[in-house]
N, C-alpha and C positions, 0 to 999 in steps of 0.2 A: 411312267412311274410317278406316283404322288410325291409331292414335296414332303420331305421328312423334317420333323421337329428336332432341333439340336437338343441333345440330352441336357445341356446346361439350362434350357428353358423349361424343362419338365417341372421342377419344383415351383417355379414362378407360376406356371399354368395351374398347377394344383392349388397354390395359394389364392390365385384369382378366382378359381372355381369355388373354393370354400367361402371366400368373401362374398361372391355372388349369392350363394346359397343362404348365407347369414342375412344378407340384405332382404332377400325374398321372404325369409322367415319373419324379419322385423316388420316388413310391409304388411304381411298377413295379420300380425298381432295388432298393428296400429289400425288396420281397417276394421277390426272387431270393435264396433261402436258400443258394445256392452262392457268393454273393458276400459279402465282408466289408464292403461299402459300406452305410452307414447315412445318409449325408447330414449327419452330425455327426462331430465329432472328439472323442475322449477318449483319454487315454493312461493306461497302467497295466499292471502285470503280470497283471491279472485279465481283460484283454480277450481273450476266447477265444470259441469257438462257443456256450458256455452263456450268456455275457453277451449275445452278439448275439441269441440266441433270446429272451432275456428282454425286451430293449429294443425289438426289432423291432415287435412288436404295438402298443405304446403310441405309437411314432413314426408308424406307418401310420395309426392312429386320429386322431392330432392333425392330420396332413396332410390326411386325408380330410375332417375337419371344416372345414378351411380351404377345401377345394374346394367344399364345400356352401355355405359363407358367400359365396364369390365367385359361385357359381351363383345364389344368392338375390339378390345385388346386381344381377347382369346381368338377371335376371327382372324386378326392379323397374324397370329401365331399359327394359324391353320387348324384351330380346334373348334369343334362344334360344341358350344356351351349347352345345347339342349339335348345332347345325346347321353 
């Protein structure tokens, strides 16, 4: 018999899955190099395409690490986050 997920963990798992989906959405928006969207706000006269290109990679990396962290938590709960 497969290991069952305690009902008390169900909402937590749903919240994690929603958080994962939001992060993946943000990553796709940031990867769109035609957009000035980064998911963060900073102001200054130096905010141009060069700055966006410099910060885009590290932001994507950080968000992807969060996705993997959430996927690991879901896996530990016995949930396939890709299903």
